[in-house]
N, C-alpha and C positions, 0 to 999 in steps of 0.2 A: 512585495506585492503592491501594485499601483493603488494609490489612494486618491479619491476625488471628493471635493465638496461642492455640491450644487447649492447656491445660496441666493436668496432674494425673492424667489417666486413662492406662490402658495403651493402647498403640498396636500394632495388628496390622499391621505394615508388611511389604512384600514382602521375603522373605528373613530377617526377624528380627522379634522382638517386643520392644517397649520397655515396661518396667514403670514407670508413673507418670512419663511424660515430657512433652514439649512438641512440638506440631506447628505449623509456620509456614506460613501461607497468604498469598498476595499476589494480589489479583484473583481469577481463577478457578483458580489453580494452587497446588499444593503446592511450597513453595520450600525446605523443610528440616525437620529434626526433631532432637530432642535428648533425652538421657536425664535432663537437668536440668529442674526446674520453676521455678528461681529465677534463674539467671544469664543474663538476656536483655537486659541494659542496652544492648548494641550493636545489638540488633534493634528497640528501641523508637523510635518517632517520634510526633509529635503525633497522627497519625491511626490509631495502632495500637490495635486492640480486643483486650483480653485477656479470654478466656473461661475461667473457672476451673471445672474439672470435679472430680467426686468420685473418689477413688482407687479405689473399687470399680467404676467405670465403664470401658468399653472403647471404643476408636475402631476401626471397621472400614470397609472400602471399601463404597460404595453398591452396592445390588443392581441387576442388569440383567435385565429380564424380556423374553425373546425371543418370548413368546406370550401376548398379552393383548388381549382384545376390548373390554372396557369396565369400568365401575364406576359406582356411585351414580347409576344411571338414565341413563347415557350410553354410547354404543357408537361405535367407529370407523365402523361402517356407517351411522351417522346422516348421514355425509357432510358435516358442517359444522364450521367452525372452532371454534364455541362448545363442542361436545362434546369435541373432541380437546384443546382448551385446558383444559377441566375435568379431564381425565385427567392432564395435566401438573401441574396444581395439587394434586391430591389424592394422587397416587402417593407423594410423599415421606413421607406419614403412615405408610406401610408399609415405608419404607426404600428404595423404588425410585427411583433417580436417573436412570435412562435405560431405554428400552424400544423394542421394535418394535411399531408400531401394526398390529394384526392384523385382516385382513378375513375374510369367510367366503363360502361359496357363495351367490350371489345373481344377480339379473338383471344382464346386462352393464353397463347404464348405472348401476346402483346401485354396482357396484364401481368404475366409472370416476369417479363423483362422490366416492367415498371417496379414491381416488388423488389427485384434484385437491385435496381438502381437506387431506390430509396434506402434500402438496407445498407448499401455501400456508403452513401452520404452520411447516414446516421452513425455509422461506425467510426467516422472521422471527425476530428475536432475542427469543424469549419466555422467561419465567422458568419455574421448576419443573423437573420431570423432562424430560430431553432425549430427543427422538425420534431414534433412530439409523437409522430406515428403516422398511420395511414388510415384514410377513410375510403373504404371500398364501396363505391356507389354502383350497384348492379354487379353482375348481369342477371341477378335473380329477381326480375321485376315483371310487371304486367305489360304485355304488348299493347294493351289499350291505353296505357298511360306512359308510353315510352318517352314522349317529349323529344329531346334531341339525342337520346340514347339510341344507337343503331339497332333497329329491330332484328336484323339478321344475326346479331350476336347475343340476343337475349337467351337465357338458359333456365331450365328448371332448377329448383333448389337442389344443390349437391354439396353436402357437408364434406365429403372427401375432397372435392375440388377446392372448397374453401380452405381446408387444412393444407392442401398442397400449396396454395398461394401464401397462406400465413407462414408456412415453413420457409418459403423462399424470401419472405419479408423479414426474416429473423424474429418472427412472432411479434411484429410491430403493428398489426392491424388493430385499431382501437374502436372503430365504428364500422358497421356494415349496414348499408341501405338496401332493403329488399321489400317485396310486397307480401304482406301477411296473409293474403287470401290464397297463396299458391300452395299446392300439395307439398306436405313436408315442412311447412313453416313452423308449426308448433314444436316439433322435435329440433329444428334448426335453431329456433330462439333459445331453447333450453341449452343446446350445445354451445351457443355463444355466451350465454350468461354464465355457464359453468367455467368459462375461461376468462371471465371479467371483461368481455367484449360487449359493446353497446349495440343493441338491436334498434335500428332506426327505421321506421316505416315510411316508405315513399315510393313514387312511381307505381301507385297502387289504386285499384278500384274497389277496395274492401268496403263492405257495409259497416255500419256502426257496430252491429252485434259481433261480427268477426273481428273487427279491430279491438273491441273491448275484451274479447276472449284472449286475444294475443297479447294485449297489455298485461292481463292477469298472468300470462305465461312468462312475462319478463321483458316484453317490449317496453322501452322507456323513452322514446324520442320520435319526433316527426321530422322528416327531411324537407327542407324549404316548404314550410306550411302553406297550404292551399294550392301550390303548384304541382301539377301532374298527380293529383290525388282526388278521390271521390269527394265532391263538394258537399256543403251543407244544403240539405233539402228538408222541407218541413215534415216529411214523413220518414225520412232516414237521413240523419245528420252526417252519415258517412265517416270516413277516416278523419277528415278535418274536424268534425264535431267531437269525435272520441278523444282526439289529442287535446282539444281545447278544454273539454270538460273534466278530463282526468288530471288531478293535481299532481300525480306522480310523474307525468310526462314532461320532458323538455321539448321545446319547439324551436327549430331553426327558423329565422326570419330574414328574408332578403329585403332590407328596407331601402329600396331604390326608387319606389314610386312607380316602377314598371312591372316587376313581377307580381306585386300586389299593390293596391292603391293605398293612399294615405289613410283612407277610412278603414281599410282592412287591417292596417297596422294598429290603428286606434282600437279596433275590435279585439285584437289579440291582447293589447295592453290592458284593456278593461277586464278581460276574462282570465288571463293566465296569472298565476302567482309571479311576483317580480323575480323570484329566484329560478324560474323555469324558462325564461326567455333568453335565447342566445342569438346574437346577430352574426350572420355569415355573409360572405360575398358570392360564393358559387361562381367566381370569376374564371374566365378562360383566356386564351392567349391574346385576344384582341384588347384586353385591358392595357391602358397606357399607350395605345396606338391611335392613329387617326381613323376616322370612319373609312370604310371600304370593305373589301373581301377578306375573309379569314377562313379558318378551318377548325373543325372539332370532330374528332373521331372519324376522320376521312370524309367528312361532309362539308360542303361549301357553306360558309356562314357570311351573312351580309350584316354589316354594322352601320347603322344610320342614327345619328344623334345619340350615340352611346348605347343604343339598343341592338343586341345581337340576336339574329333570327336565322333559322333555316330558310331556304328558298320558298318553302311553303308558308312562311310567316310564323312558325312555331318558335317560341323563345328558346334560345340556346346558350344557357349560362348568362353571365352578366359581365359588365365592365366596371362594376362597383368597387370602390376601395373601402376599407374599414373606416378610414377617417371620414368619408362621406356618410357611411352608415351611422356613425356616431353622431354626426351633426343632424342627420335626417330624423333619427328617432326622437331627438329633443324637439325638433321643429314639428314633426307629425303629431306627437302625443302630449307635448308640454311636460314630459318627465323631467326629473331633476338631473343635474350633472352626475350625482352619485349613482342614480339608477342607470344612466347611460353607461357609466363605467362598469357597473355590474353586468350589463347585457353584453359588453364587448370584451371584458377582461375576467372578472371574478367568476361569473357563472360558467363560462367555458372551462376555466381551471378546475372548478368543482366537478363539472361534468366528467372530466378526465381523471379525477382523483389526484390532482396536482396542486391543490390549494395550499399545501404546506410550503411550496416554493414559487408559485406563480399566481398571477391574478390580482395582486394588491401590493401596496407599498407598506412593508412591515419589516422590521429588523430581522435579519436571517434569511429573507427571501432573495431570489434572484433579482439583480438590478436591471430589470426590464422596464424601461421608463420612457414616457413621452413628455416633451415640453411643448405646451400649446401657448400661442399668443392670445391676445384679448378677443380675437375673432375665431377661436378654436382651430386655427391653422397650425400645422406642425412646424416647430422650429428645430427641434433635435429629437432623435430617437436613440436610446441606449439599449443594446441587447447584451445581457449578462455583463454589464459594466462598461461595455465598449461603445463609444459613439459611432453608430453605423450610418447615421444620416444627419446632416446639418444643412439647413436652408442657406442658400447664398445670401 
């Protein structure tokens, strides 16, 4: 089994920070760490690879993106292995070492095909960013808050249809975004909770009272907070207010300064417990490409200055990277490095119940690692012990 020693950089480990230390990897796992950069004679074997890093650099856990549709002209809804595999290959460039393949509102069979493709990829031992499951965004959403979700394919809540899709996914659906005000939402929430699946409220016009009732039923997350949901009003704080005020709820945040302003991010940071904020990209196939025309769910998308919109001007996903989100949250809020790591790595791991192997640097966990330079730019990314990206 291949052994590696990453030495010389600071290590942001779970519970402690090591300044200019060494991190020991064996195969796909972290097997130890040390405050020393020199005394490793007992750890060396003929196949040990020593990677010397600059003292100005830092090692942090890999990012986990719970809401991503695509990048570089591919999308989960392409419904094929080639597109999903390309996402796995290219995500380490932005520090993402694992993710939820995210679908969108579409024709029943298009979603079914996407489920089958993700299941196939997950069943194979592929390199790159690891797929942790599926985020089903829609089609059980409000037509009033469709955003870039094609209105013609929006559907009433149908637990049997969800079960059909989950079956074809290999029971890999981990999060479902739906509108809690729709008929049948209460029973549907309980149905998801009984299977350990996260109910995330979004694309919704729910009042505060309805949202609060559905949180009590088991809803525990908000999808891209503030975007395409009933806003805060002084006589009814809506779904956004319910998600902010209830300490049980996680909130997805697209920290690009476009979907929500810097001040809105500060608002979330001031109100939400630090362990309930999760940064996501909600990125689509235009990410990583030049400005111009693109496509989302069969709709024409116009990308200008990195902002993706429908022809109507409605925002249509993002071109944000997780590495940009990491830097932005620090700039927008003044949060600590450790807090930003939690928002991008640890909190999403906890959200999925995977904190025993993901989300932080600790002996026994997966060697999902990012090496940052002094400007917080990515130098290298390791996915399960394999260097999947190295800056030229």
